[in-house]
C-alpha positions in Angstrom: -29.9 101.2 -158.7 -31.7 99.6 -161.7 -31.1 95.9 -162.4 -30.7 94.4 -165.8 -32.9 91.4 -166.7 -29.7 89.3 -166.5 -29.0 90.3 -162.9 -29.2 87.2 -160.7 -31.5 87.7 -157.8 -34.3 85.8 -156.1 -37.6 86.1 -158.0 -39.5 87.3 -155.0 -37.2 90.3 -154.4 -37.4 92.0 -157.7 -40.2 92.9 -160.1 -41.0 95.0 -163.2 -42.4 98.4 -162.3 -43.9 100.8 -164.8 -43.8 103.9 -162.6 -44.6 105.2 -159.1 -46.7 108.1 -157.8 -45.7 109.9 -154.6 -48.9 111.5 -153.6 -51.9 109.3 -154.6 -55.2 110.3 -153.1 -57.7 108.1 -154.8 -56.2 104.6 -154.4 -56.9 103.8 -150.7 -57.1 105.7 -147.4 -55.0 108.8 -146.8 -52.0 109.8 -149.0 -50.5 106.8 -150.8 -47.3 105.8 -152.4 -48.7 104.2 -155.5 -46.7 101.6 -157.4 -47.8 100.8 -161.0 -46.8 97.2 -161.7 -45.9 96.3 -165.3 -47.9 93.6 -167.2 -51.6 92.8 -167.5 -53.4 89.9 -169.2 -56.6 91.9 -169.7 -57.4 94.2 -172.6 -60.1 96.4 -171.2 -61.5 98.6 -173.9 -61.5 101.6 -171.7 -58.0 101.1 -170.2 -56.1 104.3 -169.8 -52.8 102.6 -169.2 -52.2 100.4 -172.3 -48.5 101.1 -171.8 -48.6 98.8 -168.7 -49.9 95.7 -170.6 -46.7 94.1 -171.8 -44.9 92.0 -169.1 -41.1 92.0 -168.5 -40.8 95.7 -169.4 -40.3 98.9 -167.4 -37.9 99.2 -164.5 -36.7 96.1 -162.8 -36.7 97.1 -159.2 -36.1 95.5 -155.8 -38.3 95.7 -152.7 -35.6 97.6 -151.0 -35.6 100.3 -153.7 -39.3 100.8 -153.6 -39.4 101.0 -149.8 -36.5 103.5 -149.8 -38.4 105.6 -152.3 -41.4 105.4 -149.9 -39.3 106.6 -147.0 -38.3 109.8 -148.8 -41.8 111.1 -148.2 -42.8 108.9 -145.2 -44.0 111.8 -143.1 -46.9 112.4 -145.6 -48.0 108.7 -145.5 -48.8 108.5 -141.7 -52.5 108.0 -142.4 -51.9 106.4 -145.8 -49.5 103.8 -147.0 -48.6 101.8 -150.1 -50.9 100.9 -152.9 -49.9 98.3 -155.6 -51.8 98.8 -158.9 -51.0 98.4 -162.5 -51.1 96.8 -164.9 -52.0 93.8 -162.8 -49.9 93.4 -159.7 -51.0 89.7 -159.2 -49.0 88.7 -162.3 -45.9 89.2 -160.0 -47.4 87.5 -157.0 -44.2 86.5 -155.2 -42.7 89.9 -155.6 -45.9 91.6 -154.5 -46.1 89.4 -151.4 -42.6 90.1 -150.5 -43.1 93.9 -150.9 -46.2 93.8 -148.7 -44.5 91.5 -146.2 -41.6 93.9 -145.7 -43.9 96.9 -145.7 -46.0 95.4 -142.9 -42.9 94.6 -140.8 -42.4 98.4 -140.6 -46.1 99.2 -139.9 -47.0 100.4 -143.4 -50.6 100.0 -144.5 -50.9 97.9 -147.6 -53.5 98.2 -150.3 -54.0 96.2 -153.5 -55.8 97.5 -156.5 -56.6 94.5 -158.7 -59.0 92.9 -161.1 -58.3 89.5 -159.5 -58.2 88.0 -163.0 -55.1 85.7 -162.4 -56.5 84.0 -159.3 -56.4 80.2 -159.5 -57.5 77.8 -156.8 -54.4 75.7 -157.6 -52.3 78.5 -156.2 -54.5 79.0 -153.1 -51.6 78.8 -150.6 -49.5 81.4 -152.5 -52.5 83.8 -152.5 -53.1 83.2 -148.8 -49.6 84.4 -148.1 -50.4 87.6 -149.9 -53.7 88.0 -148.1 -51.9 87.7 -144.7 -50.0 90.9 -145.4 -52.7 92.8 -147.2 -54.8 95.4 -145.3 -57.3 96.3 -148.0 -58.2 95.3 -151.6 -59.7 97.5 -154.2 -61.4 94.9 -156.5 -62.3 96.3 -159.9 -65.2 94.3 -161.3 -65.2 95.3 -165.0 -68.6 93.8 -166.0 -71.3 92.0 -164.1 -72.3 89.6 -166.9 -70.0 86.8 -168.0 -70.4 87.4 -171.8 -70.1 91.2 -171.3 -66.9 90.7 -169.2 -65.3 88.7 -172.0 -66.3 91.2 -174.6 -65.1 94.2 -172.6 -61.8 92.7 -171.3 -61.0 89.6 -173.4 -61.0 87.4 -170.3 -63.5 85.2 -168.4 -65.2 86.6 -165.4 -65.0 83.5 -163.2 -61.5 84.0 -161.7 -62.6 87.5 -160.5 -65.5 86.1 -158.5 -63.3 83.3 -157.2 -60.8 85.9 -156.0 -63.5 87.8 -154.3 -64.7 84.7 -152.4 -61.1 83.9 -151.4 -60.8 87.4 -150.0 -63.9 86.9 -148.0 -62.7 83.5 -146.6 -59.4 85.2 -145.6 -61.2 88.1 -144.0 -59.5 90.7 -146.1 -61.5 94.0 -146.3 -62.7 94.7 -149.8 -63.9 97.8 -151.7 -65.6 97.1 -155.0 -64.8 99.4 -157.9 -66.8 99.6 -161.0 -66.5 101.9 -164.1 -69.9 102.8 -165.7 -69.5 103.0 -169.4 -72.4 104.4 -171.5 -74.1 101.6 -173.4 -71.8 98.9 -171.9 -72.0 98.7 -168.1 -74.7 101.3 -167.2 -77.8 99.3 -168.2 -80.4 98.2 -165.6 -79.7 94.5 -166.1 -75.9 95.0 -165.7 -76.3 97.1 -162.6 -78.9 94.8 -161.0 -76.7 91.8 -161.6 -73.7 93.6 -160.1 -75.7 94.6 -157.0 -76.8 91.0 -156.4 -73.3 89.6 -157.1 -71.6 91.7 -154.4 -74.3 92.1 -151.8 -73.5 88.8 -150.0 -69.8 89.5 -149.4 -69.3 89.9 -145.6 -66.0 91.6 -146.2 -67.4 94.4 -148.4 -66.5 97.7 -146.9 -67.3 100.1 -149.7 -68.4 100.8 -153.2 -66.8 103.1 -155.7 -68.7 103.8 -159.0 -66.4 105.6 -161.4 -67.6 107.5 -164.4 -66.0 106.4 -167.7 -63.6 109.0 -169.1 -61.5 109.5 -172.3 -58.3 110.9 -170.8 -56.3 107.9 -171.9 -57.0 108.3 -175.6 -53.7 110.2 -176.2 -51.7 107.2 -175.0 -53.2 105.1 -177.7 -52.2 107.7 -180.3 -48.7 107.8 -178.9 -48.5 104.0 -179.1 -49.9 103.8 -182.6 -53.0 102.0 -181.3 -56.6 102.4 -182.2 -58.8 103.4 -179.2 -61.4 100.6 -178.9 -64.2 102.9 -177.6 -63.8 105.7 -180.0 -67.0 107.7 -180.2 -68.2 106.7 -176.7 -68.7 109.9 -174.7 -67.5 110.3 -171.1 -70.0 109.4 -168.5 -71.6 112.2 -166.6 -70.6 112.2 -162.9 -74.2 112.7 -161.9 -75.2 109.5 -163.7 -72.4 107.6 -162.0 -73.6 108.8 -158.7 -77.1 107.6 -159.5 -75.7 104.3 -160.5 -74.0 104.0 -157.2 -77.2 104.8 -155.3 -79.1 102.2 -157.4 -76.5 99.6 -156.5 -76.5 100.5 -152.8 -80.3 100.1 -152.7 -80.0 96.6 -154.2 -77.3 95.6 -151.7 -79.3 96.9 -148.7 -82.5 95.1 -149.9 -80.6 91.8 -150.4 -79.1 92.0 -147.0 -82.5 92.8 -145.4 -83.9 89.7 -147.0 -81.1 87.5 -145.7 -81.5 88.9 -142.2 -85.2 88.2 -142.3 -84.7 84.5 -143.1 
């Protein structure tokens, strides 16, 4: 059942969904049911899902509908679970929290893939309700430098780091994701800064360094939009691996220094 925008229901029980993926293997542990939320305030220049930007579009779905879709292939998700991605899932915070709450009630592992950009201290209690039903967060840090972050995404960096600190306080396990873009995020200064930024988080459980790719350019053509990074070549996977090793070295060195104090 699809609901019209006029349909009267509680805000927390329905949300705008762009699409779903039944057998996700890169968005959390195991095989995942991946839910792409509609709407995002960021305008990342390398975004490969610009069709998820506009809010209040896509399919208006209930928590029950999504969990019923999950159950169709439940036997494949025993070592996996549900991942909420986007778009930016936190734009629909109440709905996301209710989805994860009901999922947790039936023993489903919950994973949130987010930029953290909409976090506000004034809504701390609302976010704490989400954290209580979230097993893992994949936090995508777009750029390590404040000015670079605004240039790349159109948004300030501060809420992202505030969100990361809130996760640490709540004890929610976190994996940092970072896309290395040639000439934008792959420089020594950018990587060193990122390493120092994340090294102190006690809840840091992993680091994924992803090579920039151009597979989303066709979507821009279909939407009649100019691709912002036209002419920037895809990042070599070997260089992305080297960037990850560089970051891990910084993290380990920082932690050794803290331990020695």
